N, C-alpha and C positions, 0 to 999 in steps of 0.2 A: 454303364449304364448306371446315372443318378440314381438318387432317392427318389425323386419327381416320374420317372421315367419308367421307371422302376413300381410303384404305385399305379401310375394309367396302364401297365400293363395284365395288373391283378387286378382291376375293376373289368377291364376286359374280360382276360378272362372269364373271372365270373357274371360275367351278365352270357358270354358269349354259353356257359356253363349252366345257364335260369337257364335261357331258353330256351337251346337243346333238354333237357332236361324239361320243358314243355311242350315237347314233338314227343319229344319217344315215350314222355308215360301215357300218353295217350298209343304207343306203341304197345305197350308195355299192359296197355289194359286188354287193348281187344286180339296180341299175340301170345300175354303169356298166361292170359284168364283164360280167357274162351279156343284158345288156342288152333286160330284162324291166323295164317300166314297175308300179312295183307300188301301186297304193295303195294296200293295206290292211297295210302296213305301221306305219305309228303304229297301228294295232290293237296290234301284234304286240306297239308300246311299251303299251298300256291293256292286253291279257294279262298280260305282269310287271307292274303294280303290281295286278293284281287275282290277284293267285298269290301276292304280296304278303300283301296281307289277307288270303287260301284258307290259307295254309301258316304262318306265326307259330303261330299258335295252337294246327293238328299238334303243327307242331314240339317246338313249348314242352313241348307234357302228353304227347303221344304215344311221341316218340319219342327227350324228354331234352337235345335239341339245342340250340344255340342259336341265333344271327348268320347263321353264316357259312356252317351245316348250310342253316337256310331257302334263300336263297344259290345252296346249293348245289344243293340236287331243286329249284331252280325253270329255274335254269339246265339240270339236264336235261334234264327237263318241257319249255323251249323247242325243247333240240335236237330234241327226238323228233319237236314240234307241226313243221319247219320239215322235217324230208327227209320225214315221211309226207305233206304239203301238199305239199316239191314230186315229191314220185311221185307224188300222188290228184291237184295238176291244174297245177303250174305248169310240170312236165314240155314237156306238150302248145305252153306256148306261147313256148318258143324263134323257131319260126321264122313266128309268123303276125305281124298287124301290126298299130299299137300301138292299132287303137282298138282293137281286142276283147283286148289283154290290158288292156284301159281298162277296160272293158266285164269282163268278167273280172275284177277283183282290187275292182276298187266292189260288183259283187258282194258278196264275200267278206264286204267291208268289213259292212252289212248284214247276211251270215251270224252271224261275231260279236258283230255290236251286238243282234242277234234272243238269240241261246243266249246272253251275261253278264246279258240282264236276262229270261231263265229262270232260271237259276242261282243269282245273289246277289240280281236284283234291281233299281231306279233307285237308289238310298237314294246320298250318301254317305261313304263313309267315310276311316277314320283308322285308315294306320298307326303302331305306336310305334317309335322308334328303342329300340336298348338301351339299357342300361342305363349300358353304357361313355361313350355317344357326345352321352351328353343334356346336357353342359357345356355350358364355356361356356370363350372366352380370351379373356380379358382384351386389351381391344386403348385404351391411356388412361383417363380414373376414373373414366370415368359409361358406356365403350361397355363394348362384349364381344361377339363373333362367335360360333355356334356349330361344337361339334365335330364334328357331324356334316355339315355341309356339308363343313371340309375333309376329310372321311374322298372323301365320292364325287368330290372331286376329286384324291384319291389314288388311290380308284378308279379313276377315267382315265383317268388319267399313267400306270398301272402298264399297265392291255389297250392305250393306242397303242404302250407301246414295247414292246410283244407282239406288238400286229401288224406295227411297223417290220419286226422282227427277224423274223416268219414271210413277212414279202413280201417278204426284202430277200434272206433269207438257208439262206432252207432248202428245198430240194428238192418242197415246193407248193406256194411260193408261189410259187419260176420256175413251174410248170406252169402257175395259177393265173391269170398273167401272160402266161405263153406264150397257152391255153386264150382268153383274153377277146380277143388280134389277132389270132387262127389258126384256130381252133376244126378247120379239117378238118386243117390239117397237124398239131394235136397227134393228132386220133383216127389217121394213116397212123402217129406210134411207135408208137404201142403203148399212149394214157394210156388208160384208160377216160372220158374226157368228162363222162360222163350222171350214174357217180358224182361227179366231180366237181363237179360243179353242185350235187346235192341234200347236198355236202359246203360249200360256198361258199353256197347257200342255208341250210341251219340255222344257218352261224355266225352270217349277217346276223340269221338272226332270234332267233337266245340276245342278239347286242348286245342288239338296240333292245331284248326281256323284260329281261333287265338291270337295263337302263336306267330302264326302270319298275318295277326289285322294290328298286335301290336309289330312287329318285328319290320311291315310295311315303310312307314319315314327313314330308318340306318339300313335296308339292302335292299330298297324298292322293287317295284313290280315286273316280270320279266316269265316269260312262256318255261317254262320247267328252270326253273326257278324248286321245283320241287325235286325231284329226281337225284340232288348230293344228298339231301336231309337225308332222304326214305335213308340210304346208303351209312349216312353218320347216326341215324338214330334205331337203324338194326347193331352196329358197330355196339351204343351206348347199349344196348336190351344185351347185349349178348358179354359182354361184357361183364355190367352190374347185376346178371342171372336174372335166365326169363319167369316175370310173374312177379316182382320185384320193383318194388317202389319205390323201396332207400335205394333199394342198389342199383335204383336209372338217377336219383338225384346222385349222387356217388360216387358212380363211371359218367354221370355229365358234368362234373365239377371235374375234375383228371383229365376227362380229357379239351373241355377249357384250357389248364393251366398248362397241357400238353403241345394244344396245335397255339396254344396267342405267346409262346411264350418260345418252340417251336420254329415261330417264322420271327423271330425277333433274335434268335442268336443259331441260331442252324438253317435258312432261307431254305436250301437247295436241295434238303432231309425234309423239309416243314411238313412235304406230301402225304409223307410215308412215317412213320413219326406215327399219330393215332394206330396205325396196323401193329407195327409194332410194338404200343403201348397191350392190343389185346392178344395177341400172340404171348407174351413174359406173364402176362394173365392167366388166361388159358392155360400155357405149362403150366402154373403154381394150380391156376382153379378152375377142374377142369370144367365144373359148373356155373362159373359170377361167384362175385366178389358176397352174395349172399345168398338164399333161399328166397322163395315165396312167400308175398306174405301181402 
């Protein structure tokens, strides 16, 4: 492997890991902080990708906006969807057993898939990256790297820094962390924990949907695309430590490296390397790499 190829694979691993973190951080909020096993989280990623497909021509022709207008509109719709879903369904799950949570959220997967089929069909769709991000960055004499993939990495880094600031430097972050540790105590101090959880859930849905929107130009949009993402997101949450945003970031980057270089160096075993990594880490640290934060 020459230097240019190695650099490209490192950039691919970074981009995949950061995108995976963006999806998994939403699951960390919902599963780790709110205690809900949300099997429908991958569907929110799929919904984001389909929103990118549906909103791109609408924004360009009707609103006269560009790519960022589409992302902003999709993000607003995702927040509203998350808020309504928490109010209508998830608010009833906090005190339920995990089996009931699993059955309920699995049912939502089926509902979302059926709605997707009715609204847009079962075909595979593509989403064009904006023209100003469609070029490539030269790496060496014969290789180049797509600018849009660097853009995905940049978006994920900005959001990761934003989440770190919110959780460690703001009153809202303090209330979220306190609510995850002792819900009754936070309620007794006058905090509306139901509204707080609703905001957290809406943020988790928005993060997954945004990941789907920015990933759509490089992964295409197809039925069931959220199922594989869901599995690997649970792996990220378990490796990083349930409820830890920092752990989700480290775990996602590790998985990005193992998966990307595994496909290059050990293609026959690439499908199991991530799960071997999870098993080894859990043998070493059964609670994951980091505690909830």
